[in-house]
ROTITOR-997930 format. One record per atom (N, C-alpha, C): atom name; residue number from 1; residue in one letter; x, y negated, z. Coordinates in nm, 3 decimals. Layout:
BEGIN
<r atom="CA" nr="NUM" rest="A" xx="X" yy="Y" zz="Z"/>
...
//
This chain:
BEGIN
<r atom="N" nr="1" rest="M" xx="6.199" yy="-2.457" zz="12.397"/>
<r atom="CA" nr="1" rest="M" xx="6.146" yy="-2.536" zz="12.505"/>
<r atom="C" nr="1" rest="M" xx="6.070" yy="-2.448" zz="12.605"/>
<r atom="N" nr="2" rest="N" xx="5.990" yy="-2.355" zz="12.555"/>
<r atom="CA" nr="2" rest="N" xx="5.914" yy="-2.267" zz="12.644"/>
<r atom="C" nr="2" rest="N" xx="6.008" yy="-2.184" zz="12.732"/>
<r atom="N" nr="3" rest="E" xx="6.120" yy="-2.141" zz="12.675"/>
<r atom="CA" nr="3" rest="E" xx="6.214" yy="-2.060" zz="12.753"/>
<r atom="C" nr="3" rest="E" xx="6.275" yy="-2.142" zz="12.865"/>
<r atom="N" nr="4" rest="V" xx="6.308" yy="-2.268" zz="12.837"/>
<r atom="CA" nr="4" rest="V" xx="6.368" yy="-2.355" zz="12.938"/>
<r atom="C" nr="4" rest="V" xx="6.270" yy="-2.379" zz="13.052"/>
<r atom="N" nr="5" rest="L" xx="6.144" yy="-2.409" zz="13.017"/>
<r atom="CA" nr="5" rest="L" xx="6.041" yy="-2.428" zz="13.120"/>
<r atom="C" nr="5" rest="L" xx="6.020" yy="-2.299" zz="13.199"/>
<r atom="N" nr="6" rest="G" xx="6.016" yy="-2.188" zz="13.129"/>
<r atom="CA" nr="6" rest="G" xx="5.996" yy="-2.059" zz="13.196"/>
<r atom="C" nr="6" rest="G" xx="6.106" yy="-2.029" zz="13.296"/>
<r atom="N" nr="7" rest="E" xx="6.230" yy="-2.056" zz="13.256"/>
<r atom="CA" nr="7" rest="E" xx="6.344" yy="-2.034" zz="13.347"/>
<r atom="C" nr="7" rest="E" xx="6.334" yy="-2.124" zz="13.469"/>
<r atom="N" nr="8" rest="R" xx="6.291" yy="-2.248" zz="13.450"/>
<r atom="CA" nr="8" rest="R" xx="6.277" yy="-2.342" zz="13.560"/>
<r atom="C" nr="8" rest="R" xx="6.167" yy="-2.294" zz="13.655"/>
<r atom="N" nr="9" rest="I" xx="6.054" yy="-2.252" zz="13.600"/>
<r atom="CA" nr="9" rest="I" xx="5.944" yy="-2.202" zz="13.682"/>
<r atom="C" nr="9" rest="I" xx="5.988" yy="-2.079" zz="13.760"/>
<r atom="N" nr="10" rest="K" xx="6.060" yy="-1.990" zz="13.694"/>
<r atom="CA" nr="10" rest="K" xx="6.108" yy="-1.868" zz="13.760"/>
<r atom="C" nr="10" rest="K" xx="6.202" yy="-1.903" zz="13.875"/>
<r atom="N" nr="11" rest="A" xx="6.291" yy="-1.998" zz="13.854"/>
<r atom="CA" nr="11" rest="A" xx="6.385" yy="-2.039" zz="13.959"/>
<r atom="C" nr="11" rest="A" xx="6.310" yy="-2.098" zz="14.078"/>
<r atom="N" nr="12" rest="L" xx="6.210" yy="-2.181" zz="14.049"/>
<r atom="CA" nr="12" rest="L" xx="6.131" yy="-2.240" zz="14.158"/>
<r atom="C" nr="12" rest="L" xx="6.051" yy="-2.133" zz="14.232"/>
<r atom="N" nr="13" rest="R" xx="5.996" yy="-2.038" zz="14.157"/>
<r atom="CA" nr="13" rest="R" xx="5.921" yy="-1.928" zz="14.220"/>
<r atom="C" nr="13" rest="R" xx="6.011" yy="-1.846" zz="14.310"/>
<r atom="N" nr="14" rest="N" xx="6.130" yy="-1.812" zz="14.260"/>
<r atom="CA" nr="14" rest="N" xx="6.224" yy="-1.734" zz="14.340"/>
<r atom="C" nr="14" rest="N" xx="6.268" yy="-1.809" zz="14.465"/>
<r atom="N" nr="15" rest="A" xx="6.284" yy="-1.940" zz="14.453"/>
<r atom="CA" nr="15" rest="A" xx="6.324" yy="-2.021" zz="14.568"/>
<r atom="C" nr="15" rest="A" xx="6.217" yy="-2.018" zz="14.679"/>
<r atom="N" nr="16" rest="K" xx="6.092" yy="-2.002" zz="14.639"/>
<r atom="CA" nr="16" rest="K" xx="5.981" yy="-1.995" zz="14.735"/>
<r atom="C" nr="16" rest="K" xx="5.949" yy="-1.851" zz="14.777"/>
<r atom="N" nr="17" rest="N" xx="6.025" yy="-1.755" zz="14.722"/>
<r atom="CA" nr="17" rest="N" xx="6.005" yy="-1.613" zz="14.753"/>
<r atom="C" nr="17" rest="N" xx="5.866" yy="-1.562" zz="14.718"/>
<r atom="N" nr="18" rest="F" xx="5.812" yy="-1.610" zz="14.605"/>
<r atom="CA" nr="18" rest="F" xx="5.684" yy="-1.561" zz="14.555"/>
<r atom="C" nr="18" rest="F" xx="5.711" yy="-1.456" zz="14.448"/>
<r atom="N" nr="19" rest="T" xx="5.619" yy="-1.361" zz="14.435"/>
<r atom="CA" nr="19" rest="T" xx="5.626" yy="-1.266" zz="14.324"/>
<r atom="C" nr="19" rest="T" xx="5.547" yy="-1.324" zz="14.207"/>
<r atom="N" nr="20" rest="Q" xx="5.570" yy="-1.268" zz="14.090"/>
<r atom="CA" nr="20" rest="Q" xx="5.492" yy="-1.310" zz="13.973"/>
<r atom="C" nr="20" rest="Q" xx="5.343" yy="-1.284" zz="13.997"/>
<r atom="N" nr="21" rest="E" xx="5.313" yy="-1.173" zz="14.060"/>
<r atom="CA" nr="21" rest="E" xx="5.173" yy="-1.138" zz="14.084"/>
<r atom="C" nr="21" rest="E" xx="5.106" yy="-1.239" zz="14.178"/>
<r atom="N" nr="22" rest="Q" xx="5.177" yy="-1.284" zz="14.280"/>
<r atom="CA" nr="22" rest="Q" xx="5.121" yy="-1.382" zz="14.372"/>
<r atom="C" nr="22" rest="Q" xx="5.087" yy="-1.513" zz="14.300"/>
<r atom="N" nr="23" rest="I" xx="5.179" yy="-1.559" zz="14.216"/>
<r atom="CA" nr="23" rest="I" xx="5.154" yy="-1.683" zz="14.142"/>
<r atom="C" nr="23" rest="I" xx="5.039" yy="-1.663" zz="14.043"/>
<r atom="N" nr="24" rest="A" xx="5.043" yy="-1.553" zz="13.972"/>
<r atom="CA" nr="24" rest="A" xx="4.937" yy="-1.525" zz="13.872"/>
<r atom="C" nr="24" rest="A" xx="4.800" yy="-1.523" zz="13.938"/>
<r atom="N" nr="25" rest="D" xx="4.789" yy="-1.458" zz="14.053"/>
<r atom="CA" nr="25" rest="D" xx="4.660" yy="-1.453" zz="14.123"/>
<r atom="C" nr="25" rest="D" xx="4.612" yy="-1.593" zz="14.162"/>
<r atom="N" nr="26" rest="Q" xx="4.704" yy="-1.675" zz="14.209"/>
<r atom="CA" nr="26" rest="Q" xx="4.666" yy="-1.808" zz="14.256"/>
<r atom="C" nr="26" rest="Q" xx="4.629" yy="-1.904" zz="14.144"/>
<r atom="N" nr="27" rest="I" xx="4.685" yy="-1.881" zz="14.024"/>
<r atom="CA" nr="27" rest="I" xx="4.651" yy="-1.971" zz="13.912"/>
<r atom="C" nr="27" rest="I" xx="4.544" yy="-1.912" zz="13.820"/>
<r atom="N" nr="28" rest="G" xx="4.504" yy="-1.787" zz="13.848"/>
<r atom="CA" nr="28" rest="G" xx="4.394" yy="-1.728" zz="13.773"/>
<r atom="C" nr="28" rest="G" xx="4.429" yy="-1.668" zz="13.639"/>
<r atom="N" nr="29" rest="V" xx="4.549" yy="-1.612" zz="13.626"/>
<r atom="CA" nr="29" rest="V" xx="4.587" yy="-1.543" zz="13.503"/>
<r atom="C" nr="29" rest="V" xx="4.642" yy="-1.405" zz="13.541"/>
<r atom="N" nr="30" rest="S" xx="4.655" yy="-1.319" zz="13.442"/>
<r atom="CA" nr="30" rest="S" xx="4.712" yy="-1.186" zz="13.469"/>
<r atom="C" nr="30" rest="S" xx="4.862" yy="-1.198" zz="13.495"/>
<r atom="N" nr="31" rest="R" xx="4.916" yy="-1.098" zz="13.564"/>
<r atom="CA" nr="31" rest="R" xx="5.060" yy="-1.099" zz="13.589"/>
<r atom="C" nr="31" rest="R" xx="5.136" yy="-1.093" zz="13.458"/>
<r atom="N" nr="32" rest="Q" xx="5.083" yy="-1.019" zz="13.360"/>
<r atom="CA" nr="32" rest="Q" xx="5.148" yy="-1.007" zz="13.230"/>
<r atom="C" nr="32" rest="Q" xx="5.155" yy="-1.143" zz="13.160"/>
<r atom="N" nr="33" rest="K" xx="5.045" yy="-1.216" zz="13.165"/>
<r atom="CA" nr="33" rest="K" xx="5.046" yy="-1.349" zz="13.102"/>
<r atom="C" nr="33" rest="K" xx="5.144" yy="-1.440" zz="13.174"/>
<r atom="N" nr="34" rest="Y" xx="5.146" yy="-1.434" zz="13.306"/>
<r atom="CA" nr="34" rest="Y" xx="5.239" yy="-1.517" zz="13.381"/>
<r atom="C" nr="34" rest="Y" xx="5.384" yy="-1.478" zz="13.347"/>
<r atom="N" nr="35" rest="A" xx="5.410" yy="-1.349" zz="13.337"/>
<r atom="CA" nr="35" rest="A" xx="5.545" yy="-1.302" zz="13.303"/>
<r atom="C" nr="35" rest="A" xx="5.587" yy="-1.356" zz="13.166"/>
<r atom="N" nr="36" rest="R" xx="5.491" yy="-1.361" zz="13.072"/>
<r atom="CA" nr="36" rest="R" xx="5.522" yy="-1.415" zz="12.938"/>
<r atom="C" nr="36" rest="R" xx="5.548" yy="-1.565" zz="12.944"/>
<r atom="N" nr="37" rest="I" xx="5.486" yy="-1.635" zz="13.037"/>
<r atom="CA" nr="37" rest="I" xx="5.514" yy="-1.779" zz="13.055"/>
<r atom="C" nr="37" rest="I" xx="5.658" yy="-1.796" zz="13.102"/>
<r atom="N" nr="38" rest="E" xx="5.697" yy="-1.717" zz="13.202"/>
<r atom="CA" nr="38" rest="E" xx="5.834" yy="-1.726" zz="13.254"/>
<r atom="C" nr="38" rest="E" xx="5.939" yy="-1.686" zz="13.150"/>
<r atom="N" nr="39" rest="S" xx="5.905" yy="-1.591" zz="13.065"/>
<r atom="CA" nr="39" rest="S" xx="6.002" yy="-1.548" zz="12.964"/>
<r atom="C" nr="39" rest="S" xx="6.007" yy="-1.641" zz="12.844"/>
<r atom="N" nr="40" rest="G" xx="5.909" yy="-1.732" zz="12.836"/>
<r atom="CA" nr="40" rest="G" xx="5.905" yy="-1.826" zz="12.723"/>
<r atom="C" nr="40" rest="G" xx="5.830" yy="-1.773" zz="12.604"/>
<r atom="N" nr="41" rest="T" xx="5.773" yy="-1.654" zz="12.615"/>
<r atom="CA" nr="41" rest="T" xx="5.697" yy="-1.596" zz="12.504"/>
<r atom="C" nr="41" rest="T" xx="5.566" yy="-1.670" zz="12.482"/>
<r atom="N" nr="42" rest="N" xx="5.498" yy="-1.703" zz="12.591"/>
<r atom="CA" nr="42" rest="N" xx="5.373" yy="-1.779" zz="12.583"/>
<r atom="C" nr="42" rest="N" xx="5.401" yy="-1.927" zz="12.604"/>
<r atom="N" nr="43" rest="S" xx="5.332" yy="-2.010" zz="12.528"/>
<r atom="CA" nr="43" rest="S" xx="5.342" yy="-2.152" zz="12.556"/>
<r atom="C" nr="43" rest="S" xx="5.258" yy="-2.181" zz="12.679"/>
<r atom="N" nr="44" rest="I" xx="5.285" yy="-2.294" zz="12.741"/>
<r atom="CA" nr="44" rest="I" xx="5.219" yy="-2.326" zz="12.867"/>
<r atom="C" nr="44" rest="I" xx="5.138" yy="-2.453" zz="12.850"/>
<r atom="N" nr="45" rest="T" xx="5.015" yy="-2.448" zz="12.895"/>
<r atom="CA" nr="45" rest="T" xx="4.929" yy="-2.566" zz="12.887"/>
<r atom="C" nr="45" rest="T" xx="4.954" yy="-2.655" zz="13.008"/>
<r atom="N" nr="46" rest="L" xx="4.913" yy="-2.780" zz="12.997"/>
<r atom="CA" nr="46" rest="L" xx="4.928" yy="-2.872" zz="13.108"/>
<r atom="C" nr="46" rest="L" xx="4.845" yy="-2.826" zz="13.228"/>
<r atom="N" nr="47" rest="D" xx="4.729" yy="-2.767" zz="13.200"/>
<r atom="CA" nr="47" rest="D" xx="4.643" yy="-2.716" zz="13.307"/>
<r atom="C" nr="47" rest="D" xx="4.715" yy="-2.607" zz="13.386"/>
<r atom="N" nr="48" rest="I" xx="4.772" yy="-2.510" zz="13.317"/>
<r atom="CA" nr="48" rest="I" xx="4.845" yy="-2.401" zz="13.383"/>
<r atom="C" nr="48" rest="I" xx="4.968" yy="-2.456" zz="13.454"/>
<r atom="N" nr="49" rest="L" xx="5.038" yy="-2.547" zz="13.388"/>
<r atom="CA" nr="49" rest="L" xx="5.157" yy="-2.608" zz="13.447"/>
<r atom="C" nr="49" rest="L" xx="5.121" yy="-2.680" zz="13.577"/>
<r atom="N" nr="50" rest="S" xx="5.009" yy="-2.750" zz="13.578"/>
<r atom="CA" nr="50" rest="S" xx="4.963" yy="-2.821" zz="13.699"/>
<r atom="C" nr="50" rest="S" xx="4.931" yy="-2.722" zz="13.810"/>
<r atom="N" nr="51" rest="K" xx="4.867" yy="-2.611" zz="13.775"/>
<r atom="CA" nr="51" rest="K" xx="4.834" yy="-2.510" zz="13.875"/>
<r atom="C" nr="51" rest="K" xx="4.960" yy="-2.446" zz="13.934"/>
<r atom="N" nr="52" rest="I" xx="5.056" yy="-2.417" zz="13.848"/>
<r atom="CA" nr="52" rest="I" xx="5.183" yy="-2.359" zz="13.895"/>
<r atom="C" nr="52" rest="I" xx="5.253" yy="-2.457" zz="13.988"/>
<r atom="N" nr="53" rest="A" xx="5.257" yy="-2.583" zz="13.949"/>
<r atom="CA" nr="53" rest="A" xx="5.321" yy="-2.686" zz="14.032"/>
<r atom="C" nr="53" rest="A" xx="5.254" yy="-2.693" zz="14.169"/>
<r atom="N" nr="54" rest="E" xx="5.124" yy="-2.687" zz="14.170"/>
<r atom="CA" nr="54" rest="E" xx="5.050" yy="-2.694" zz="14.297"/>
<r atom="C" nr="54" rest="E" xx="5.085" yy="-2.575" zz="14.387"/>
<r atom="N" nr="55" rest="V" xx="5.086" yy="-2.456" zz="14.329"/>
<r atom="CA" nr="55" rest="V" xx="5.117" yy="-2.335" zz="14.407"/>
<r atom="C" nr="55" rest="V" xx="5.260" yy="-2.341" zz="14.460"/>
<r atom="N" nr="56" rest="L" xx="5.352" yy="-2.391" zz="14.379"/>
<r atom="CA" nr="56" rest="L" xx="5.493" yy="-2.397" zz="14.419"/>
<r atom="C" nr="56" rest="L" xx="5.524" yy="-2.520" zz="14.504"/>
<r atom="N" nr="57" rest="D" xx="5.422" yy="-2.604" zz="14.526"/>
<r atom="CA" nr="57" rest="D" xx="5.436" yy="-2.725" zz="14.606"/>
<r atom="C" nr="57" rest="D" xx="5.543" yy="-2.819" zz="14.549"/>
<r atom="N" nr="58" rest="V" xx="5.537" yy="-2.836" zz="14.417"/>
<r atom="CA" nr="58" rest="V" xx="5.623" yy="-2.930" zz="14.347"/>
<r atom="C" nr="58" rest="V" xx="5.535" yy="-3.011" zz="14.252"/>
<r atom="N" nr="59" rest="T" xx="5.593" yy="-3.111" zz="14.187"/>
<r atom="CA" nr="59" rest="T" xx="5.518" yy="-3.187" zz="14.088"/>
<r atom="C" nr="59" rest="T" xx="5.544" yy="-3.129" zz="13.950"/>
<r atom="N" nr="60" rest="V" xx="5.459" yy="-3.164" zz="13.857"/>
<r atom="CA" nr="60" rest="V" xx="5.480" yy="-3.123" zz="13.718"/>
<r atom="C" nr="60" rest="V" xx="5.614" yy="-3.181" zz="13.670"/>
<r atom="N" nr="61" rest="G" xx="5.644" yy="-3.303" zz="13.714"/>
<r atom="CA" nr="61" rest="G" xx="5.772" yy="-3.366" zz="13.678"/>
<r atom="C" nr="61" rest="G" xx="5.891" yy="-3.289" zz="13.729"/>
<r atom="N" nr="62" rest="D" xx="5.878" yy="-3.228" zz="13.848"/>
<r atom="CA" nr="62" rest="D" xx="5.988" yy="-3.145" zz="13.900"/>
<r atom="C" nr="62" rest="D" xx="6.016" yy="-3.027" zz="13.808"/>
<r atom="N" nr="63" rest="I" xx="5.910" yy="-2.974" zz="13.748"/>
<r atom="CA" nr="63" rest="I" xx="5.927" yy="-2.860" zz="13.657"/>
<r atom="C" nr="63" rest="I" xx="5.980" yy="-2.907" zz="13.522"/>
<r atom="N" nr="64" rest="T" xx="5.921" yy="-3.012" zz="13.467"/>
<r atom="CA" nr="64" rest="T" xx="5.957" yy="-3.055" zz="13.331"/>
<r atom="C" nr="64" rest="T" xx="6.085" yy="-3.138" zz="13.325"/>
<r atom="N" nr="65" rest="R" xx="6.137" yy="-3.179" zz="13.438"/>
<r atom="CA" nr="65" rest="R" xx="6.261" yy="-3.258" zz="13.440"/>
<r atom="C" nr="65" rest="R" xx="6.374" yy="-3.187" zz="13.367"/>
<r atom="N" nr="66" rest="I" xx="6.371" yy="-3.056" zz="13.370"/>
<r atom="CA" nr="66" rest="I" xx="6.474" yy="-2.976" zz="13.305"/>
<r atom="C" nr="66" rest="I" xx="6.482" yy="-3.005" zz="13.155"/>
<r atom="N" nr="67" rest="L" xx="6.370" yy="-3.047" zz="13.096"/>
<r atom="CA" nr="67" rest="L" xx="6.368" yy="-3.077" zz="12.953"/>
<r atom="C" nr="67" rest="L" xx="6.445" yy="-3.205" zz="12.921"/>
<r atom="N" nr="68" rest="D" xx="6.457" yy="-3.294" zz="13.020"/>
<r atom="CA" nr="68" rest="D" xx="6.527" yy="-3.420" zz="13.000"/>
<r atom="C" nr="68" rest="D" xx="6.678" yy="-3.406" zz="13.016"/>
<r atom="N" nr="69" rest="E" xx="6.720" yy="-3.299" zz="13.081"/>
<r atom="CA" nr="69" rest="E" xx="6.862" yy="-3.279" zz="13.107"/>
<r atom="C" nr="69" rest="E" xx="6.929" yy="-3.214" zz="12.987"/>
<r atom="N" nr="70" rest="T" xx="7.045" yy="-3.263" zz="12.950"/>
<r atom="CA" nr="70" rest="T" xx="7.121" yy="-3.206" zz="12.840"/>
<r atom="C" nr="70" rest="T" xx="7.215" yy="-3.100" zz="12.896"/>
<r atom="N" nr="71" rest="P" xx="7.212" yy="-2.981" zz="12.841"/>
<r atom="CA" nr="71" rest="P" xx="7.303" yy="-2.878" zz="12.892"/>
<r atom="C" nr="71" rest="P" xx="7.449" yy="-2.921" zz="12.881"/>
<r atom="N" nr="72" rest="V" xx="7.523" yy="-2.903" zz="12.989"/>
<r atom="CA" nr="72" rest="V" xx="7.663" yy="-2.944" zz="12.993"/>
<r atom="C" nr="72" rest="V" xx="7.749" yy="-2.857" zz="12.903"/>
<r atom="N" nr="73" rest="V" xx="7.716" yy="-2.730" zz="12.891"/>
<r atom="CA" nr="73" rest="V" xx="7.800" yy="-2.637" zz="12.816"/>
<r atom="C" nr="73" rest="V" xx="7.758" yy="-2.625" zz="12.670"/>
<r atom="N" nr="74" rest="E" xx="7.669" yy="-2.709" zz="12.626"/>
<r atom="CA" nr="74" rest="E" xx="7.615" yy="-2.698" zz="12.491"/>
<r atom="C" nr="74" rest="E" xx="7.724" yy="-2.693" zz="12.384"/>
<r atom="N" nr="75" rest="H" xx="7.820" yy="-2.784" zz="12.390"/>
<r atom="CA" nr="75" rest="H" xx="7.922" yy="-2.787" zz="12.286"/>
<r atom="C" nr="75" rest="H" xx="8.029" yy="-2.681" zz="12.308"/>
<r atom="N" nr="76" rest="R" xx="8.050" yy="-2.642" zz="12.431"/>
<r atom="CA" nr="76" rest="R" xx="8.150" yy="-2.540" zz="12.458"/>
<r atom="C" nr="76" rest="R" xx="8.111" yy="-2.406" zz="12.402"/>
<r atom="N" nr="77" rest="V" xx="7.984" yy="-2.374" zz="12.405"/>
<r atom="CA" nr="77" rest="V" xx="7.941" yy="-2.245" zz="12.355"/>
<r atom="C" nr="77" rest="V" xx="7.897" yy="-2.252" zz="12.210"/>
<r atom="N" nr="78" rest="G" xx="7.893" yy="-2.370" zz="12.153"/>
<r atom="CA" nr="78" rest="G" xx="7.864" yy="-2.384" zz="12.012"/>
<r atom="C" nr="78" rest="G" xx="7.718" yy="-2.367" zz="11.975"/>
<r atom="N" nr="79" rest="E" xx="7.626" yy="-2.395" zz="12.066"/>
<r atom="CA" nr="79" rest="E" xx="7.485" yy="-2.377" zz="12.035"/>
<r atom="C" nr="79" rest="E" xx="7.435" yy="-2.476" zz="11.931"/>
<r atom="N" nr="80" rest="K" xx="7.493" yy="-2.591" zz="11.924"/>
<r atom="CA" nr="80" rest="K" xx="7.447" yy="-2.694" zz="11.830"/>
<r atom="C" nr="80" rest="K" xx="7.543" yy="-2.704" zz="11.712"/>
<r atom="N" nr="81" rest="G" xx="7.599" yy="-2.596" zz="11.672"/>
<r atom="CA" nr="81" rest="G" xx="7.691" yy="-2.598" zz="11.559"/>
<r atom="C" nr="81" rest="G" xx="7.830" yy="-2.557" zz="11.604"/>
<r atom="N" nr="82" rest="N" xx="7.921" yy="-2.565" zz="11.513"/>
<r atom="CA" nr="82" rest="N" xx="8.058" yy="-2.525" zz="11.539"/>
<r atom="C" nr="82" rest="N" xx="8.126" yy="-2.629" zz="11.626"/>
<r atom="N" nr="83" rest="S" xx="8.151" yy="-2.597" zz="11.753"/>
<r atom="CA" nr="83" rest="S" xx="8.208" yy="-2.695" zz="11.845"/>
<r atom="C" nr="83" rest="S" xx="8.350" yy="-2.734" zz="11.805"/>
<r atom="N" nr="84" rest="S" xx="8.430" yy="-2.642" zz="11.755"/>
<r atom="CA" nr="84" rest="S" xx="8.565" yy="-2.679" zz="11.713"/>
<r atom="C" nr="84" rest="S" xx="8.559" yy="-2.772" zz="11.592"/>
<r atom="N" nr="85" rest="G" xx="8.461" yy="-2.754" zz="11.507"/>
<r atom="CA" nr="85" rest="G" xx="8.443" yy="-2.845" zz="11.394"/>
<r atom="C" nr="85" rest="G" xx="8.412" yy="-2.986" zz="11.441"/>
<r atom="N" nr="86" rest="K" xx="8.332" yy="-2.999" zz="11.546"/>
<r atom="CA" nr="86" rest="K" xx="8.301" yy="-3.130" zz="11.601"/>
<r atom="C" nr="86" rest="K" xx="8.426" yy="-3.196" zz="11.658"/>
<r atom="N" nr="87" rest="I" xx="8.509" yy="-3.117" zz="11.722"/>
<r atom="CA" nr="87" rest="I" xx="8.633" yy="-3.171" zz="11.778"/>
<r atom="C" nr="87" rest="I" xx="8.723" yy="-3.223" zz="11.666"/>
<r atom="N" nr="88" rest="F" xx="8.736" yy="-3.147" zz="11.560"/>
<r atom="CA" nr="88" rest="F" xx="8.819" yy="-3.192" zz="11.448"/>
<r atom="C" nr="88" rest="F" xx="8.763" yy="-3.317" zz="11.383"/>
<r atom="N" nr="89" rest="E" xx="8.630" yy="-3.326" zz="11.373"/>
<r atom="CA" nr="89" rest="E" xx="8.569" yy="-3.447" zz="11.319"/>
<r atom="C" nr="89" rest="E" xx="8.601" yy="-3.568" zz="11.406"/>
<r atom="N" nr="90" rest="M" xx="8.593" yy="-3.551" zz="11.537"/>
<r atom="CA" nr="90" rest="M" xx="8.625" yy="-3.662" zz="11.628"/>
<r atom="C" nr="90" rest="M" xx="8.771" yy="-3.702" zz="11.617"/>
<r atom="N" nr="91" rest="L" xx="8.859" yy="-3.603" zz="11.607"/>
<r atom="CA" nr="91" rest="L" xx="9.002" yy="-3.634" zz="11.593"/>
<r atom="C" nr="91" rest="L" xx="9.030" yy="-3.707" zz="11.462"/>
<r atom="N" nr="92" rest="D" xx="8.968" yy="-3.660" zz="11.352"/>
<r atom="CA" nr="92" rest="D" xx="8.985" yy="-3.729" zz="11.224"/>
<r atom="C" nr="92" rest="D" xx="8.937" yy="-3.872" zz="11.232"/>
<r atom="N" nr="93" rest="F" xx="8.823" yy="-3.893" zz="11.296"/>
<r atom="CA" nr="93" rest="F" xx="8.767" yy="-4.027" zz="11.312"/>
<r atom="C" nr="93" rest="F" xx="8.860" yy="-4.115" zz="11.394"/>
<r atom="N" nr="94" rest="F" xx="8.913" yy="-4.059" zz="11.503"/>
<r atom="CA" nr="94" rest="F" xx="9.006" yy="-4.132" zz="11.588"/>
<r atom="C" nr="94" rest="F" xx="9.131" yy="-4.175" zz="11.510"/>
<r atom="N" nr="95" rest="Y" xx="9.193" yy="-4.080" zz="11.439"/>
<r atom="CA" nr="95" rest="Y" xx="9.315" yy="-4.113" zz="11.366"/>
<r atom="C" nr="95" rest="Y" xx="9.290" yy="-4.207" zz="11.249"/>
<r atom="N" nr="96" rest="A" xx="9.174" yy="-4.196" zz="11.185"/>
<r atom="CA" nr="96" rest="A" xx="9.141" yy="-4.290" zz="11.078"/>
<r atom="C" nr="96" rest="A" xx="9.128" yy="-4.431" zz="11.134"/>
<r atom="N" nr="97" rest="N" xx="9.063" yy="-4.444" zz="11.248"/>
<r atom="CA" nr="97" rest="N" xx="9.050" yy="-4.576" zz="11.311"/>
<r atom="C" nr="97" rest="N" xx="9.184" yy="-4.627" zz="11.361"/>
<r atom="N" nr="98" rest="K" xx="9.265" yy="-4.538" zz="11.415"/>
<r atom="CA" nr="98" rest="K" xx="9.398" yy="-4.579" zz="11.462"/>
<r atom="C" nr="98" rest="K" xx="9.483" yy="-4.628" zz="11.344"/>
<r atom="N" nr="99" rest="H" xx="9.477" yy="-4.557" zz="11.233"/>
<r atom="CA" nr="99" rest="H" xx="9.553" yy="-4.597" zz="11.114"/>
<r atom="C" nr="99" rest="H" xx="9.505" yy="-4.733" zz="11.064"/>
<r atom="N" nr="100" rest="L" xx="9.373" yy="-4.753" zz="11.060"/>
<r atom="CA" nr="100" rest="L" xx="9.318" yy="-4.880" zz="11.015"/>
<r atom="C" nr="100" rest="L" xx="9.359" yy="-4.992" zz="11.109"/>
<r atom="N" nr="101" rest="Y" xx="9.355" yy="-4.969" zz="11.240"/>
<r atom="CA" nr="101" rest="Y" xx="9.394" yy="-5.070" zz="11.338"/>
<r atom="C" nr="101" rest="Y" xx="9.541" yy="-5.107" zz="11.321"/>
<r atom="N" nr="102" rest="T" xx="9.627" yy="-5.007" zz="11.304"/>
<r atom="CA" nr="102" rest="T" xx="9.770" yy="-5.032" zz="11.285"/>
<r atom="C" nr="102" rest="T" xx="9.793" yy="-5.113" zz="11.157"/>
<r atom="N" nr="103" rest="K" xx="9.722" yy="-5.078" zz="11.050"/>
<r atom="CA" nr="103" rest="K" xx="9.735" yy="-5.149" zz="10.923"/>
<r atom="C" nr="103" rest="K" xx="9.692" yy="-5.295" zz="10.937"/>
<r atom="N" nr="104" rest="L" xx="9.579" yy="-5.316" zz="11.007"/>
<r atom="CA" nr="104" rest="L" xx="9.530" yy="-5.453" zz="11.026"/>
<r atom="C" nr="104" rest="L" xx="9.628" yy="-5.535" zz="11.112"/>
<r atom="N" nr="105" rest="Q" xx="9.686" yy="-5.474" zz="11.212"/>
<r atom="CA" nr="105" rest="Q" xx="9.785" yy="-5.546" zz="11.293"/>
<r atom="C" nr="105" rest="Q" xx="9.906" yy="-5.581" zz="11.209"/>
<r atom="N" nr="106" rest="H" xx="9.950" yy="-5.489" zz="11.126"/>
<r atom="CA" nr="106" rest="H" xx="10.066" yy="-5.513" zz="11.040"/>
<r atom="C" nr="106" rest="H" xx="10.036" yy="-5.625" zz="10.942"/>
<r atom="N" nr="107" rest="D" xx="9.916" yy="-5.625" zz="10.882"/>
<r atom="CA" nr="107" rest="D" xx="9.876" yy="-5.729" zz="10.786"/>
<r atom="C" nr="107" rest="D" xx="9.868" yy="-5.866" zz="10.853"/>
<r atom="N" nr="108" rest="D" xx="9.823" yy="-5.872" zz="10.979"/>
<r atom="CA" nr="108" rest="D" xx="9.815" yy="-6.000" zz="11.051"/>
<r atom="C" nr="108" rest="D" xx="9.952" yy="-6.058" zz="11.080"/>
<r atom="N" nr="109" rest="M" xx="10.052" yy="-5.971" zz="11.101"/>
<r atom="CA" nr="109" rest="M" xx="10.187" yy="-6.017" zz="11.131"/>
<r atom="C" nr="109" rest="M" xx="10.261" yy="-6.061" zz="11.006"/>
<r atom="N" nr="110" rest="A" xx="10.215" yy="-6.015" zz="10.893"/>
<r atom="CA" nr="110" rest="A" xx="10.286" yy="-6.047" zz="10.769"/>
<r atom="C" nr="110" rest="A" xx="10.252" yy="-6.183" zz="10.715"/>
//
């Protein structure tokens, strides 16, 4: 989660053409600490998050919205397990249901 927030903050900072040092100075932390926030190494407090949002002229919600979004490529790259295994499970489930549906239709006609 920290890495995702850090990447979002970094993207917003870059969009505003600020350096890490400029943001760090404005929120009252060292550049090293700020760099660790962007890299996801340090966790971020709501107080620091609010200060960053203010400097970047965005809301805290604009920054944290990224946590609500599900990555589109999650299953393609297999981050949540074996993606091909999930596909085979879905296919097995589909064919099992199809077989059951066909059987039930056949039984109703008999």
